[in-house]
C-alpha positions as CSV (number, residue, x, y, z in Angstrom):
1,M,157.5,59.5,140.9
2,N,158.1,55.9,139.7
3,A,160.7,53.4,138.7
4,H,161.3,55.4,135.6
5,G,163.0,58.2,137.6
6,G,160.3,60.9,137.0
7,R,156.5,61.4,136.9
8,R,155.0,59.2,134.2
9,C,151.7,59.8,132.4
10,A,149.3,57.4,130.6
11,V,147.2,58.8,127.7
12,V,143.9,56.9,126.8
13,F,142.6,58.4,123.7
14,N,139.8,57.7,121.1
15,P,141.7,58.1,117.7
16,I,138.5,59.1,115.8
17,K,137.8,62.0,118.1
18,I,141.1,63.8,118.5
19,S,143.0,66.1,116.2
20,D,146.0,65.4,114.1
21,L,148.2,67.7,116.5
22,F,147.0,65.8,119.5
23,R,149.9,63.6,120.3
24,Q,152.4,66.4,119.7
25,L,150.4,68.8,121.8
26,V,150.4,66.6,124.8
27,A,153.9,65.5,124.3
28,D,155.3,69.1,124.3
29,V,153.6,70.0,127.5
30,L,154.6,66.8,129.3
31,D,158.2,67.4,128.1
32,R,157.9,71.0,129.2
33,E,156.8,70.0,132.8
34,G,159.4,67.1,133.1
35,W,157.1,64.2,132.7
36,V,158.9,61.0,131.2
37,D,158.2,57.8,129.2
38,T,154.5,58.5,128.3
39,L,152.3,55.5,127.7
40,W,150.1,56.0,124.8
41,L,147.0,53.7,124.7
42,E,144.6,53.8,121.9
43,T,141.0,52.7,122.3
44,S,139.2,50.6,119.7
45,A,135.8,49.5,118.7
46,E,136.3,46.2,120.5
47,D,137.6,48.0,123.6
48,P,136.5,51.6,124.2
49,G,139.0,52.1,126.9
50,R,138.6,49.6,129.9
51,G,141.7,47.5,129.2
52,M,143.7,50.6,128.4
53,T,142.7,52.3,131.8
54,A,143.6,48.9,133.6
55,E,147.0,48.7,131.9
56,A,147.7,52.4,132.9
57,V,146.8,51.6,136.5
58,A,148.8,48.5,136.6
59,A,151.7,50.5,135.2
60,G,151.6,52.7,138.2
61,V,151.6,55.9,136.4
62,D,151.0,59.3,138.2
63,L,148.5,60.8,135.9
64,V,145.9,59.3,133.3
65,I,144.8,61.6,130.6
66,G,141.4,60.6,129.0
67,A,140.7,62.2,125.4
68,G,137.5,61.5,123.6
69,G,133.8,61.9,123.9
70,D,131.8,61.3,127.0
71,G,131.9,57.6,126.5
72,T,135.6,57.4,126.6
73,I,135.8,59.8,129.7
74,R,133.1,57.9,131.6
75,I,135.2,54.5,131.0
76,V,138.5,56.1,132.2
77,A,136.8,57.5,135.0
78,D,135.2,54.2,136.1
79,G,138.6,52.5,135.8
80,L,140.3,55.2,138.0
81,A,137.7,55.1,140.7
82,G,139.1,54.6,144.1
83,T,142.7,54.4,142.8
84,G,143.9,57.9,143.9
85,I,145.4,58.4,140.4
86,P,144.5,61.9,139.0
87,M,142.7,62.1,135.8
88,G,143.1,64.7,133.1
89,L,140.0,65.4,130.7
90,I,140.6,66.3,126.9
91,P,137.0,66.7,125.8
92,A,136.7,65.8,122.0
93,G,132.8,64.8,121.8
94,T,129.7,66.5,121.1
95,A,128.3,67.1,124.7
96,N,131.6,66.9,126.9
97,L,129.2,67.0,129.9
98,L,131.9,66.4,132.5
99,A,134.3,69.0,131.2
100,R,131.5,71.5,131.1
101,N,130.3,71.0,134.5
102,L,133.9,71.1,135.8
103,N,134.9,74.1,133.8
104,V,137.5,72.4,131.7
105,P,138.3,74.1,128.5
106,L,136.8,72.5,125.4
107,Q,139.6,73.7,123.3
108,E,142.0,70.9,122.7
109,A,145.2,72.9,123.5
110,A,143.9,74.6,126.5
111,A,142.5,71.4,127.8
112,V,145.9,69.7,127.5
113,E,147.5,72.6,129.5
114,V,144.7,71.9,132.2
115,A,145.3,68.2,132.3
116,V,148.8,68.5,133.0
117,T,149.2,71.6,135.1
118,G,145.9,72.2,136.5
119,R,144.9,71.8,140.1
120,P,143.5,68.5,141.4
121,R,139.8,68.6,142.6
122,T,138.1,65.6,144.1
123,I,134.7,64.7,143.1
124,D,132.2,61.9,143.7
125,L,131.3,59.2,141.5
126,I,127.9,57.1,141.3
127,K,128.2,53.4,141.4
128,I,125.3,51.8,139.5
129,T,124.3,48.2,139.5
130,V,122.0,47.3,136.7
131,D,120.0,43.9,136.9
132,D,122.7,41.1,137.5
133,R,125.5,43.0,135.7
134,E,128.6,44.1,137.1
135,A,128.7,47.4,138.8
136,E,130.3,50.4,137.2
137,H,130.5,54.1,137.8
138,F,129.6,57.2,136.1
139,A,130.4,60.9,136.7
140,V,127.6,62.8,135.1
141,I,124.0,61.4,134.7
142,A,122.1,58.0,134.2
143,G,118.7,58.2,132.7
144,I,115.8,56.0,131.7
145,G,113.0,57.2,129.5
146,V,113.0,60.2,126.9
147,D,116.7,61.1,127.4
148,A,117.7,57.4,126.9
149,M,115.5,57.1,123.9
150,I,117.1,60.3,122.5
151,M,120.5,59.0,122.9
152,D,119.4,55.6,121.3
153,E,117.8,57.6,118.3
154,V,120.7,59.9,117.6
155,D,122.3,59.3,114.4
156,D,126.2,59.4,114.8
157,D,126.8,60.6,111.1
158,L,124.4,63.5,111.6
159,K,125.9,64.3,114.9
160,A,129.4,64.6,113.3
161,K,127.8,67.0,110.7
162,V,125.3,69.3,112.9
163,G,126.6,68.6,116.5
164,S,123.8,69.2,119.1
165,A,121.2,69.8,116.7
166,A,121.2,66.0,116.2
167,Y,119.9,65.6,119.7
168,F,117.0,67.9,119.1
169,L,115.9,65.9,116.0
170,A,116.1,62.8,117.9
171,A,114.1,64.4,120.5
172,G,111.1,64.8,118.2
173,K,110.8,61.1,117.8
174,A,111.4,60.4,121.5
175,L,108.6,62.7,122.7
176,G,106.0,60.4,121.0
177,R,106.9,57.6,123.3
178,L,104.7,56.3,126.1
179,P,105.5,57.0,129.7
180,I,107.0,54.3,132.0
181,D,105.5,52.8,135.1
182,L,108.2,52.6,137.9
183,T,108.9,52.5,141.6
184,V,111.5,54.6,143.1
185,Q,113.1,54.4,146.7
186,I,115.5,56.8,148.0
187,D,117.7,55.6,150.9
188,D,115.5,53.8,153.3
189,H,112.3,55.9,152.7
190,R,109.0,54.5,151.5
191,P,108.9,53.4,147.7
192,M,107.1,55.8,145.4
193,R,105.3,54.9,142.2
194,R,105.6,57.2,139.1
195,R,104.3,57.2,135.5
196,A,107.2,58.9,134.2
197,M,108.7,60.3,130.7
198,L,112.0,60.7,132.3
199,C,114.0,59.5,135.3
200,A,117.3,60.8,135.8
201,I,120.0,60.1,138.4
202,G,122.5,63.1,138.4
203,N,126.0,64.0,139.8
204,V,126.0,67.4,138.3
205,S,123.5,70.0,137.4
206,D,124.2,71.1,133.8
207,L,123.3,69.5,130.4
208,Q,124.5,70.4,126.9
209,G,123.2,73.9,125.6
210,N,123.5,75.3,129.2
211,I,120.4,73.8,130.3
212,T,120.3,73.1,134.2
213,L,118.3,70.0,134.6
214,I,119.0,69.6,138.3
215,P,119.5,72.9,140.1
216,G,121.8,72.6,143.1
217,A,123.4,69.3,142.0
218,R,127.2,69.4,142.8
219,P,129.9,66.8,142.0
220,D,131.5,66.9,145.4
221,D,128.5,67.0,147.9
222,G,128.5,63.4,148.8
223,M,124.9,63.0,147.7
224,L,123.1,62.0,144.2
225,D,120.2,63.7,142.8
226,V,117.2,62.1,141.4
227,Y,114.8,64.0,138.8
228,I,111.7,62.5,137.6
229,A,109.3,64.2,135.2
230,S,105.9,62.9,134.8
231,P,104.0,65.4,132.4
232,H,100.8,63.9,131.3
233,R,99.2,67.0,129.7
234,L,100.1,69.9,127.4
235,R,100.1,72.3,130.4
236,H,102.5,69.9,132.2
237,W,104.9,70.1,129.3
238,L,104.6,73.9,129.2
239,Q,105.2,74.1,133.0
240,L,108.4,71.8,132.5
241,G,109.7,74.1,130.0
242,V,109.2,77.1,132.1
243,R,111.0,75.3,135.1
244,L,114.0,74.5,132.6
245,V,114.4,78.0,131.5
246,T,113.9,79.8,135.0
247,R,115.4,76.9,137.2
248,R,112.5,77.2,139.6
249,P,110.0,74.6,140.5
250,K,106.5,75.4,139.4
251,K,103.2,74.4,141.2
252,D,101.9,71.2,139.7
253,D,104.7,70.9,137.2
254,Q,104.7,67.1,137.8
255,V,108.4,67.1,138.5
256,D,110.1,65.5,141.5
257,Q,113.6,66.3,142.6
258,W,115.2,64.4,145.6
259,T,118.6,63.9,147.0
260,G,120.0,60.9,148.9
261,K,122.9,58.4,149.0
262,T,121.3,55.5,147.4
263,V,118.4,55.1,144.8
264,T,116.7,52.0,143.5
265,V,114.5,52.3,140.4
266,T,112.3,49.3,139.3
267,I,110.7,49.4,136.0
268,D,107.3,47.6,135.2
269,G,109.0,45.4,132.3
270,S,112.3,46.8,130.9
271,D,113.5,49.9,129.2
272,N,116.7,51.4,127.8
273,Y,119.1,53.3,130.1
274,Q,122.0,55.6,129.4
275,L,125.1,56.5,131.1
276,D,126.7,59.8,130.6
277,G,125.1,60.1,127.2
278,D,125.7,56.5,126.0
279,V,123.0,54.1,125.8
280,V,124.3,50.8,127.4
281,G,121.3,48.5,127.0
282,E,118.0,47.6,128.7
283,C,117.2,47.3,132.4
284,A,114.5,46.4,134.6
285,R,116.0,47.4,138.0
286,L,118.9,49.6,138.8
287,V,120.6,50.5,142.2
288,A,122.7,53.6,142.1
289,E,124.8,54.8,145.2
290,I,127.1,57.8,145.7
291,V,130.9,57.0,146.2
292,P,132.1,60.2,147.8
293,A,135.6,61.5,146.7
294,A,136.1,58.5,144.6
295,L,138.0,60.5,141.5
296,T,140.4,63.3,141.3
297,V,140.3,65.5,138.3
298,Q,142.6,68.1,137.0
299,V,140.6,71.3,136.8
300,P,141.7,75.0,135.9
301,A,144.0,76.4,138.6
302,A,141.8,79.4,138.9
303,D,138.3,77.5,138.8
304,P,136.0,80.3,137.3
305,A,133.0,78.9,139.0
306,G,134.4,79.2,142.3
307,L,133.3,75.6,143.3
308,E,135.1,74.1,146.1
309,P,134.5,71.0,147.8
310,S,131.4,71.2,150.1
311,S,131.3,70.6,153.7
312,T,129.9,67.3,155.1
313,P,126.6,66.9,153.4
314,P,123.3,66.4,155.3
315,D,121.3,63.3,155.1
316,V,118.2,64.7,153.2
317,A,114.9,62.9,152.9
318,P,112.8,63.1,149.7
319,A,110.7,66.1,149.1
320,R,107.6,65.9,146.8
321,T,106.3,68.0,143.8
322,G,110.0,69.1,142.8
323,V,110.5,71.1,145.8
324,A,114.3,70.3,146.7
325,P,115.5,70.1,150.2
326,A,116.4,73.2,152.1
327,T,120.1,72.9,151.4
328,T,119.7,72.0,147.9
329,G,117.1,74.7,147.4
330,V,119.6,77.5,148.9
331,A,122.5,76.2,146.6
332,A,120.2,76.4,143.7
333,W,119.0,79.9,144.5
334,R,122.6,81.0,144.9
335,Q,123.4,79.5,141.5
336,R,120.6,81.4,139.7
337,W,121.5,84.5,141.5
338,S,125.0,84.2,140.4
339,L,124.2,83.5,136.8
340,R,121.6,86.3,136.4
341,H,122.4,89.1,138.7
342,G,125.9,88.6,140.3
343,D,129.4,88.5,139.0
344,Y,129.0,85.0,137.2
345,G,131.9,83.8,139.4
346,F,134.4,86.3,138.1
347,T,136.3,89.0,139.9
348,P,134.5,92.3,139.6
349,T,136.0,95.7,139.4
350,T,134.2,99.2,139.2
351,T,136.0,102.1,137.7
352,M,134.7,105.5,137.4
353,V,134.5,106.7,133.9
354,D,133.2,110.1,133.2
355,E,131.9,110.2,136.9
356,R,129.9,106.9,136.0
357,P,130.5,103.4,137.5
358,V,131.6,100.9,134.9
359,R,131.7,97.5,136.2
360,S,134.0,94.9,134.7
361,L,134.2,91.0,135.3
362,S,137.8,89.4,134.9
363,A,138.9,85.9,135.1
364,G,142.5,84.2,134.2
365,R,145.7,86.2,134.0
366,C,147.9,87.3,131.0
367,L,150.8,85.1,130.3
368,D,152.2,85.0,126.7
369,L,149.0,86.3,125.0
370,P,147.2,89.7,125.4
371,E,144.1,90.3,127.5
372,V,140.8,90.0,125.7
373,V,138.0,92.4,126.5
374,L,134.6,91.3,125.7
375,L,131.6,93.6,125.1
376,P,128.2,91.9,125.0
377,G,125.3,92.6,122.9
378,M,122.5,94.8,124.2
379,G,124.1,95.2,127.7
380,A,123.4,91.4,128.9
381,P,126.9,90.1,130.2
382,G,125.7,86.8,131.4
383,Y,125.6,84.8,128.2
384,L,129.3,85.6,127.5
385,A,130.2,84.0,130.8
386,P,130.9,80.4,129.3
387,L,133.1,82.0,126.7
388,T,134.9,84.0,129.3
389,R,135.7,80.9,131.2
390,E,137.1,79.2,128.2
391,I,139.3,82.3,127.4
392,S,140.5,82.5,131.0
393,A,142.3,79.2,130.5
394,W,145.1,80.9,128.3
395,T,144.9,84.6,129.2
396,Q,143.0,87.3,131.1
397,A,139.4,87.8,129.9
398,T,137.5,90.9,131.0
399,V,133.7,91.5,130.3
400,L,132.4,95.1,130.4
401,D,129.0,95.5,131.8
402,L,127.8,98.2,129.5
403,P,125.7,100.3,129.3
404,G,125.1,98.9,132.8
405,W,121.3,98.1,133.0
406,R,120.0,98.7,136.6
407,A,116.6,99.6,138.0
408,G,115.2,100.7,134.6
409,R,118.1,102.9,133.4
410,A,121.6,102.8,131.9
411,R,123.9,103.4,134.8
412,A,127.4,103.3,133.2
413,C,126.9,105.4,130.1
414,P,124.4,106.8,127.7
415,P,122.3,104.0,126.3
416,T,123.4,104.4,122.7
417,L,125.9,102.5,120.5
418,S,128.3,105.3,120.3
419,G,127.8,105.8,124.2
420,V,129.0,102.4,124.9
421,A,132.0,102.8,122.5
422,V,133.0,105.8,124.2
423,A,132.8,104.4,127.5
424,T,134.8,101.4,126.4
425,A,137.6,103.6,125.1
426,R,137.5,105.7,128.2
427,W,137.7,102.7,130.4
428,L,140.7,101.4,128.4
429,E,142.3,104.9,129.1
430,A,141.2,105.0,132.9
431,T,142.7,101.6,133.5
432,D,145.8,102.1,131.4
433,R,145.3,99.1,129.2
434,E,147.1,98.6,126.0
435,G,147.5,96.0,123.5
436,V,144.2,94.5,124.2
437,I,142.1,92.2,121.9
438,L,138.5,93.7,121.8
439,F,135.8,91.0,121.3
440,G,132.3,92.4,120.6
441,H,129.3,90.3,120.1
442,S,126.1,91.5,118.2
443,T,125.6,95.3,119.0
444,G,128.7,94.8,121.1
445,A,130.5,94.0,117.9
446,Q,129.4,97.5,116.4
447,S,130.6,99.2,119.4
448,V,134.1,97.7,119.4
449,L,134.7,98.8,116.0
450,V,134.1,102.5,116.9
451,T,136.1,102.1,120.1
452,A,139.1,100.6,118.0
453,L,138.7,103.7,115.8
454,L,138.9,106.1,118.8
455,V,141.8,104.5,120.6
456,P,143.7,102.4,118.0
457,E,147.1,102.6,120.0
458,R,145.3,100.5,122.8
459,V,144.2,97.9,120.5
460,A,146.0,94.9,119.1
461,G,143.1,93.3,117.4
462,V,139.5,93.2,117.0
463,V,137.0,90.2,116.7
464,I,133.5,91.0,115.7
465,A,131.2,88.1,116.4
466,A,127.6,88.2,115.0
467,P,128.0,91.8,113.8
468,T,124.5,93.4,113.6
469,F,122.7,94.4,111.4
470,D,122.8,93.4,107.8
471,P,121.3,96.4,105.7
472,P,117.8,94.6,105.0
473,A,117.3,94.3,108.8
474,R,117.7,97.8,109.7
475,T,114.2,98.7,110.5
476,F,112.0,97.7,113.4
477,R,109.4,96.0,111.0
478,V,111.9,93.7,109.2
479,L,113.7,92.9,112.4
480,L,110.6,91.9,114.2
481,R,109.8,89.6,111.3
482,R,113.2,87.7,111.9
483,V,112.8,87.5,115.7
484,P,110.4,84.1,115.7
485,A,112.7,82.2,113.2
486,A,115.9,83.4,115.1
487,L,114.5,82.6,118.6
488,R,113.7,78.9,117.5
489,R,117.4,78.4,116.8
490,E,118.6,79.7,120.2
491,P,119.4,77.3,123.1
492,F,116.5,76.8,125.4
493,G,118.4,77.8,128.5
494,E,119.5,81.2,127.3
495,V,116.3,83.1,127.9
496,G,117.0,82.8,131.8
497,V,120.4,84.3,131.5
498,V,119.7,87.4,129.2
499,A,116.0,88.2,130.4
500,P,117.0,89.8,133.7
501,S,119.5,92.2,132.1
502,Y,116.8,93.1,129.5
503,V,114.1,93.6,132.3
504,A,116.4,95.8,134.4
505,S,116.8,98.3,131.3
506,G,113.1,99.3,131.9
507,G,112.3,99.0,128.2
508,V,112.5,102.5,127.1
509,D,116.3,102.8,127.3
510,F,116.5,99.3,125.6
511,V,114.5,100.4,122.5
512,R,116.5,103.5,122.4
513,F,119.6,101.6,122.3
514,L,118.3,99.2,119.7
515,R,117.4,102.1,117.5
516,T,120.9,103.4,117.5
517,A,122.1,100.0,116.5
518,L,119.7,99.9,113.7
519,D,121.0,103.4,112.5
520,D,124.7,102.4,112.6
521,R,126.6,101.3,109.5
522,P,129.5,99.1,110.7
523,E,130.6,98.6,106.9
524,D,131.8,102.2,107.1
525,T,133.7,101.8,110.4
526,I,135.5,98.6,109.6
527,A,137.2,99.8,106.4
528,Q,139.0,102.5,108.6
529,L,140.6,100.3,110.9
530,T,144.2,99.2,110.5
531,M,144.6,96.5,113.1
532,P,144.0,92.7,112.5
533,I,140.4,91.8,112.4
534,L,138.5,88.5,112.5
535,V,134.7,88.2,111.8
536,V,132.7,85.3,113.5
537,T,129.1,84.5,112.9
538,G,126.7,81.4,113.3
539,E,125.7,79.3,110.4
540,H,122.0,80.0,111.2
541,D,122.4,83.5,112.4
542,G,119.2,85.6,111.3
543,Y,120.6,89.0,112.5
544,A,124.1,88.6,111.1
545,P,124.0,86.2,108.1
546,P,127.1,84.6,107.0
547,L,127.0,86.4,103.7
548,W,126.8,89.8,105.4
549,A,129.7,88.8,107.9
550,Q,131.7,87.5,104.8
551,H,131.2,91.0,103.2
552,L,132.4,92.8,106.4
553,A,135.4,90.5,106.4
554,D,136.2,91.4,102.7
555,L,135.9,95.1,103.5
556,A,138.7,94.6,106.1
557,S,140.6,91.9,104.2
558,A,140.2,89.9,107.2
559,P,139.3,86.1,107.8
560,C,135.6,85.0,108.3
561,T,134.9,82.0,110.6
562,V,131.3,80.5,110.6
563,L,130.4,78.6,113.9
564,P,127.6,76.1,114.4
565,G,124.5,77.8,116.1
566,S,122.7,80.8,115.5
567,H,123.0,84.4,116.5
568,N,124.2,83.8,120.1
569,A,126.7,80.9,119.1
570,P,129.1,81.8,121.9
571,Y,126.6,80.6,124.5
572,P,126.0,77.1,123.5
573,Y,129.3,76.8,121.5
574,P,131.9,78.8,123.8
575,G,134.6,76.0,123.0
576,E,134.3,76.5,119.2
577,T,134.2,80.3,119.7
578,D,137.2,80.2,121.9
579,A,139.1,77.9,119.3
580,A,138.6,80.5,116.7
581,L,139.6,83.5,118.8
582,H,142.5,81.7,120.4
583,Q,144.0,80.8,117.0
584,A,143.7,84.4,115.6
585,V,145.4,85.8,118.7
586,Q,148.2,83.5,118.5
587,T,148.6,84.1,114.7
588,W,148.5,87.9,115.4
589,T,150.9,87.6,118.4
590,A,153.5,85.7,116.3
591,S,153.2,87.9,113.3
592,E,153.8,91.0,115.4
593,S,157.0,89.3,117.2
594,T,158.5,88.8,113.6
595,T,158.1,92.4,112.6
């Protein structure tokens, strides 16, 4: 409460990044929640947000919303450090790293709701002093070496056109650079020399594409994390790749991971450095120190990651050869287990269907829009977790673990396409669900079409994403030919999420399941459905090409949305997938209410 007689919000926004409806979206939510006299502060090329944030603080506002890319978010967070004024995030860039690590929705309307009505979460910031420049704060990661060079090489126009793919193109140039000779000192421990390709100082664990660079790093543990990669030979690079996929240290992988409260990095000469994805300039020496509980951020009221502020952190000494200290190792192990074998941070429920246990994983709650029930491809629910978190910001999202791979068998239903479809229909009946939106991806898309045909009275709409398989691919021989090209376009970190489910299938039932998917003709099923349908696919999908997706959409007189990415686009692009789904559900609901 301030002199204006009510709560007042300031909005610091990058006008190039936001949508045309942004101001109206924010104004509507603030008005609905009783906020008054909003202060709108537009960034510019000359001032990317520092002056605007300082103006908001001087005005004594109760909330500052930062809207833009990672650079805008970092500058607003820096200006709010230690002020006690909460910050709302509206991620509108390419990477959106802080939002991803705090599970803030990437879809604009959902992010606005969280920014205004979410719960406050206190996080640490890292204060960095470079050479003799003024100190500033960052929330995600600082880097010297390959990552800074990648950021420097990224073409802004190309990034606007192809998104994260621009980073991979820049990486091709950056990997040819020479390593950096540097000295690192953690707290008051002895200095260490390294000839590194990458030196990263992190406050969080995850990068874009769901890659976990620093397992166990948390934004609220009162510690900063240091990650140094010094690969010199091809095998070192291979071991580094395996480490990123499995999130486990490998013997002699030439990676150091340490935690501490202060780190000093001294470079022989100078090199570029980046903060939260923005190359700031060159440095010869930098000092980074953790500032515990420096910033309060608005996050979803029901944080799907289940992350709460940690207890008082231990003072941990450096550990060599990438073996994290004990507490960090335990946290990393728990995180890997949750992502690969557990409940993905969601609420698990087991329902007996035809005398078999069907596990469902739920997040969020239904408000004005119907529940979304998700069915993954080939029985691997983990890769749909990021999308489920996005959906949970505006309604209840439930993932079905079918056919339930466990110990070499399908435990929840027969390992066939029809078996999954029937089990889904019986589950809807057993749990007395009506008016749901069925979302199926890959072979899950094939199954939900059959489920909708079996129990149309329980289904309000169907979304089929990357619907497999186009007719030319319906033999093992042709399918196997497409696999190498398809894998090259999938995000690097995805293998570690889906592989445990595939291994748990035992192989034989997995192939049996795939055979039934190859024999299926979704074009025959979709034409029989009468409820609203949306078809979604990735622009580089090798198993459900855009032309095939459009053909299915035409058969159902339905819209077709092409997303960035490849077959598993919902994993690296959960925000974009959620935006298409959310818009469709809103349209269907509005249409139903007028009839």
